[in-house]
Every structure is written in structure tokens, then in C-alpha cells.
C-alpha positions as CSV (number, residue, x, y, z in Angstrom):
1,X,110.0,137.8,-24.9
2,X,107.7,139.7,-27.3
3,X,107.0,143.3,-27.9
4,X,103.5,144.6,-27.5
5,X,101.9,147.8,-28.4
6,X,101.4,150.2,-25.6
7,X,97.6,150.1,-26.2
8,X,97.6,146.3,-25.9
9,X,99.6,146.5,-22.8
10,X,97.3,149.0,-21.3
11,X,94.3,146.8,-21.9
12,X,96.0,143.7,-20.5
13,X,97.6,145.3,-17.5
14,X,94.9,147.7,-16.3
15,X,92.3,144.9,-16.0
16,X,93.6,144.2,-12.6
17,X,91.9,143.0,-9.4
18,X,89.8,146.2,-9.0
19,X,87.9,145.4,-12.2
20,X,86.3,142.3,-10.8
21,X,86.4,142.7,-7.0
22,X,82.6,143.0,-6.7
23,X,82.1,139.6,-8.4
24,X,84.2,137.6,-5.9
25,X,82.3,135.0,-3.9
26,X,83.0,132.0,-1.6
27,X,81.8,129.7,-4.4
28,X,83.6,131.5,-7.2
29,X,86.7,133.2,-5.7
30,X,88.6,135.7,-7.9
31,X,92.0,134.2,-7.2
32,X,93.4,137.7,-7.0
33,X,96.8,136.9,-5.7
34,X,97.5,134.5,-8.7
35,X,96.2,137.2,-11.1
36,X,98.6,139.7,-9.5
37,X,101.5,137.2,-9.9
38,X,100.6,136.6,-13.6
39,X,100.6,140.4,-14.2
40,X,104.0,140.7,-12.6
41,X,105.5,137.9,-14.7
42,X,103.9,139.3,-17.9
43,X,105.2,142.8,-17.1
44,X,108.7,141.5,-16.6
45,X,108.6,139.7,-20.0
46,X,107.7,142.8,-22.0
47,X,110.3,144.7,-24.0
48,X,110.4,147.2,-26.8
49,X,112.2,147.2,-30.1
50,X,115.5,149.2,-29.9
51,X,114.2,151.8,-32.4
52,X,111.1,152.7,-30.4
53,X,112.5,154.5,-27.4
54,X,109.5,156.9,-27.1
55,X,107.2,153.9,-27.1
56,X,109.4,152.1,-24.6
57,X,109.0,155.0,-22.1
58,X,105.3,154.9,-22.6
59,X,105.2,151.2,-22.1
60,X,107.3,151.5,-18.9
61,X,105.0,154.2,-17.6
62,X,102.0,152.0,-18.2
63,X,103.6,149.0,-16.5
64,X,104.6,151.1,-13.5
65,X,101.1,152.6,-13.3
66,X,99.5,149.1,-13.4
67,X,101.9,147.8,-10.8
68,X,101.2,150.8,-8.6
69,X,97.4,150.0,-8.9
70,X,98.1,146.5,-7.8
71,X,100.1,147.7,-4.8
72,X,97.3,150.2,-3.8
73,X,94.6,147.5,-4.2
74,X,96.4,144.9,-2.0
75,X,97.5,147.5,0.5
76,X,93.8,148.7,0.8
77,X,92.7,145.1,1.0
78,X,95.2,144.2,3.7
79,X,94.4,147.3,5.8
80,X,90.7,146.5,5.5
81,X,91.1,142.8,6.4
82,X,93.3,143.4,9.4
83,X,91.6,146.5,10.9
84,X,88.1,145.1,10.5
85,X,89.1,141.6,11.7
86,X,87.9,139.8,8.6
87,X,87.8,136.0,8.9
88,X,89.4,133.6,6.5
89,X,85.9,133.0,5.0
90,X,85.6,136.7,4.2
91,X,89.1,137.0,2.8
92,X,89.0,133.8,0.6
93,X,86.7,135.2,-2.1
94,X,89.2,137.8,-3.1
95,X,92.5,136.0,-2.7
96,X,91.5,132.4,-3.8
97,X,93.2,129.2,-2.9
98,X,96.7,129.6,-1.5
99,X,99.6,127.4,-2.6
100,X,100.2,126.5,1.0
101,X,97.8,126.6,4.0
102,X,99.4,125.7,7.3
103,X,98.6,125.9,11.0
104,X,101.5,126.5,13.3
105,X,102.7,128.3,16.5
106,X,103.5,131.9,16.0
107,X,104.9,134.5,18.5
108,X,107.4,132.2,20.2
109,X,110.1,134.9,20.2
110,X,107.7,137.3,22.0
111,X,107.1,134.8,24.9
112,X,103.4,134.7,24.0
113,X,103.0,131.9,21.5
114,X,99.6,131.5,19.8
115,X,98.1,129.3,17.2
116,X,98.2,130.9,13.7
117,X,97.3,130.0,10.2
118,X,99.4,131.1,7.2
119,X,98.1,131.2,3.6
120,X,101.1,131.5,1.2
121,X,101.3,132.1,-2.5
122,X,104.6,131.9,-4.3
123,X,105.8,132.8,-7.8
124,X,108.8,134.0,-9.7
125,X,109.4,137.2,-11.7
126,X,112.5,136.5,-13.8
127,X,115.0,135.2,-11.2
128,X,113.3,136.9,-8.3
129,X,111.2,134.7,-6.0
130,X,108.0,136.3,-4.7
131,X,105.6,135.4,-1.9
132,X,102.4,136.8,-0.5
133,X,101.3,135.7,2.9
134,X,98.1,136.3,4.9
135,X,98.5,135.5,8.6
136,X,95.4,134.6,10.6
137,X,95.0,134.2,14.4
138,X,92.3,131.9,15.9
139,X,89.4,133.7,17.5
140,X,86.9,131.2,18.8
141,X,85.9,129.0,15.8
142,X,87.2,131.5,13.3
143,X,90.5,132.5,11.8
144,X,90.9,136.3,11.8
145,X,93.3,138.2,9.5
146,X,96.2,139.7,11.5
147,X,98.7,140.8,8.8
148,X,99.7,140.5,5.2
149,X,103.3,140.2,4.0
150,X,104.9,140.6,0.5
151,X,108.2,138.8,0.3
152,X,110.4,139.5,-2.8
153,X,113.5,137.3,-2.6
154,X,112.7,136.2,1.0
155,X,112.7,139.8,2.3
156,X,109.3,140.1,3.8
157,X,107.6,143.4,4.4
158,X,104.3,143.9,6.1
159,X,101.5,145.5,4.1
160,X,100.8,148.4,4.3
161,X,104.4,149.1,3.5
162,X,106.3,151.2,6.1
163,X,108.9,153.7,5.0
């Protein structure tokens, strides 16, 4: 672990997904989920020297603000993707290549099974495992976004987060 100045942290952390979203294309995806994961890992590794409590509070506030910006961005992204029925080709430029791309049967417990596709990214923040999942449903020849999930330590929550 290494200590960073609050200014350096601000510059590193606040250059999140919103800074480049307009540059994302099918040919050059932004790989936004991995960037989010890298920021979470980096944030978890930061610490302050014991004699700098005021700077520690400032650093913690900057980290929380950056993490909140990420949550807002991905919540907005997921709401847009699912309410506007974006296809996997429309989603890919922003999220990039998933760690796992699988087609399976979903909805078996509801009695109405359907073919679905799951894109999954996984990473660790300290000892906490994280995953981000985009679930697609087939619509003709396309895969249409149905929901996004964020899964810290295997406890998945649909995005947007419900209270």
C-alpha cells in the first residue's frame, strides 16, 4: 500500500467512465467495467500516514465521491440499456469484452423458461469478490439487455439499486 496526495487521488479517481463515454465504439470499446474494477481495487489500496488525519478525511471523501460517480454512471447506463432495449452490439462499446459470455436457459423457476445470454466480469477488492453481470434476452436475431446486476461477495443486486 502507498500513500498518495489528495490531489493525485482526485486526478486518478475522477477520470472515470464518464470522461470517455463519447469515444466508445464497436471497434474500440472503452472496457468500462474493467476500468471501474481497477478504480475499486486502487481505492481499496490507498491509505494515509497516521499523522495526517485531516488529509485522510479529505482522501476518504474523494474516494467516496469517485465511487458514487461510478455507481451513478453504471446505474444510468443500465437503466438506459434496459428501458430502451439496447442490443448487445449497442452495449459492447461501453462495457468491453466480458470475462465470461454464456448462453443458457433462464426463468426456469417462473415456469416460463427462455434463452438468455449473460456477460460477466469478476474482480476482487481486498478479500471481497465482485461481479458485474449484464443479462440479455433473445429478440429475433439480436440479444436485448434485460437487467444488470452488481454482485459483491455473491450477493447480487439488480441495478438500479432498490432500497
